[in-house]
C-alpha positions in Angstrom: 85.7 149.8 37.6 84.0 152.5 39.6 84.1 154.8 36.6 82.4 152.3 34.3 79.4 151.7 36.5 78.0 155.2 36.2 78.6 155.2 32.5 76.8 151.9 32.1 73.9 153.2 34.1 73.6 156.4 32.0 73.8 154.4 28.8 71.1 152.0 30.0 68.7 154.8 31.0 67.2 156.1 27.7 70.3 156.9 25.6 69.5 157.4 22.0 71.0 154.7 19.8 70.9 157.0 16.8 73.3 159.4 18.5 75.6 156.7 19.8 77.7 155.2 16.9 78.8 152.2 19.0 75.2 151.2 19.6 74.6 150.6 15.8 77.8 148.5 15.5 78.4 145.9 18.2 82.0 145.4 17.0 82.9 149.0 17.9 84.9 149.1 21.1 83.7 151.0 24.1 85.2 154.5 24.6 88.7 154.4 26.2 87.5 156.2 29.3 85.1 153.3 30.1 87.8 150.6 29.8 89.9 150.0 33.0 93.6 150.4 32.6 96.2 148.7 34.8 97.6 151.0 37.5 95.2 153.8 36.5 92.1 155.1 38.1 90.1 158.3 37.5 92.5 159.3 34.8 95.5 159.4 37.2 97.9 156.7 38.2 98.8 155.4 41.6 102.3 155.8 43.1 104.2 152.5 42.6 101.1 151.1 40.8 99.3 150.8 44.1 101.8 148.3 45.6 102.6 148.7 49.3 106.2 149.7 49.8 108.1 149.1 53.0 109.9 152.1 54.4 112.0 152.5 57.5 111.9 156.1 58.9 112.1 157.2 62.4 111.6 160.7 64.0 112.1 161.3 67.7 110.4 164.3 69.2 112.1 166.0 72.2 109.0 165.3 74.4 109.8 161.5 74.3 107.6 160.4 71.4 109.1 158.3 68.6 107.2 158.1 65.3 108.2 155.3 63.0 107.0 155.0 59.4 106.9 151.4 58.2 105.0 151.5 54.8 103.2 153.6 52.3 100.6 152.6 49.8 98.5 154.5 47.3 95.0 153.1 46.9 92.2 154.0 44.6 90.5 156.4 47.0 93.1 156.9 49.8 96.8 156.7 50.8 97.8 154.7 53.8 101.0 155.1 55.8 102.0 152.4 58.2 103.1 153.8 61.6 104.3 152.8 65.0 104.2 155.5 67.7 106.0 155.0 71.0 104.8 157.4 73.7 107.7 157.6 76.1 106.0 160.4 78.1 104.2 160.2 81.4 101.1 161.8 79.7 98.9 161.0 76.7 99.8 162.7 73.4 97.6 163.6 70.4 98.8 163.5 66.8 95.6 165.2 65.5 94.8 167.6 68.3 92.0 169.7 66.8 90.9 167.3 64.1 90.7 170.2 61.7 93.1 169.5 58.7 96.3 169.8 60.7 97.4 166.4 59.5 98.1 165.8 55.8 100.5 164.8 53.1 101.6 167.7 50.9 102.7 166.7 47.4 105.4 168.4 45.3 102.6 170.0 43.4 101.3 171.6 46.6 98.2 169.4 46.7 97.2 168.1 50.1 95.8 164.7 51.1 94.1 165.2 54.4 94.2 162.8 57.3 91.0 160.7 57.8 91.3 159.8 61.5 89.7 156.7 63.0 86.2 157.4 64.1 86.9 156.0 67.6 90.1 158.0 68.1 89.7 161.3 66.0 92.5 163.0 67.9 94.8 160.0 67.4 95.6 159.9 71.1 98.2 157.5 72.5 98.2 157.0 76.3 101.3 157.5 78.4 103.9 154.8 78.0 101.9 153.0 75.3 102.8 152.0 71.7 100.3 152.4 68.9 100.8 150.4 65.7 98.5 150.7 62.6 98.1 153.0 59.6 97.1 156.5 59.0 94.7 157.0 56.1 94.7 160.1 54.0 91.9 161.1 51.6 92.9 160.7 48.0 95.4 158.6 46.1 99.1 159.4 46.0 100.0 159.9 42.4 103.4 159.1 41.0 105.2 162.1 42.4 108.9 162.6 43.3 108.4 164.1 46.7 105.9 164.5 49.5 105.9 165.5 53.1 103.9 164.0 56.0 102.7 166.7 58.4 101.1 165.9 61.7 99.9 168.7 64.1 100.7 171.5 61.7 101.9 174.6 63.6 102.5 172.5 66.8 105.9 172.5 68.4 108.6 170.4 66.8 111.0 171.0 69.7 109.0 171.6 72.9 109.8 168.8 75.4 106.7 169.5 77.4 104.1 169.4 74.6 101.3 166.8 74.4 100.8 167.6 70.7 104.1 167.0 69.0 104.5 168.4 65.6 106.1 166.2 62.9 107.2 167.1 59.4 108.8 164.1 57.6 110.0 163.9 54.0 108.6 160.7 52.5 111.0 158.5 50.5 109.2 158.4 47.2 112.1 158.6 44.8 114.2 155.6 44.0 111.3 153.2 44.5 110.4 150.9 41.6 108.1 152.6 39.0 
């Protein structure tokens, strides 16, 4: 639907009916690009047709932080991963320390969907002893791929028990889901 709006605006702003064969014949269907197709947007399709899929993954970091992934959904403009973070440390942790593209989903094609952190918590900080539950949003839709990896705090330590910026690299369970 987002694609058809600009096309309609351009066609309504001085297009020449003589150069548009569909304008002379009202029975001629609109071009295929202007017609919405189920499960497709911007010429590409959404993983699982855009349906939210429950997942059950857990990764425990040696510093006492547990990251649980609860769902994944490809949306028209973004990809959302449901998370629960349990901070078992006596200090706050940050899952997006420098807020500079160190959090992303990398697809099997090599394409990256970068984290779009919440405006009120750009470093995705979780206070000591607290649990955070919500979703991480990544810019761009997840296409129907066979594999992808969630990376948080790229280049941060995945095994340092004293770090306040734990690094996570988690293979997302994309195969075997209903197409």
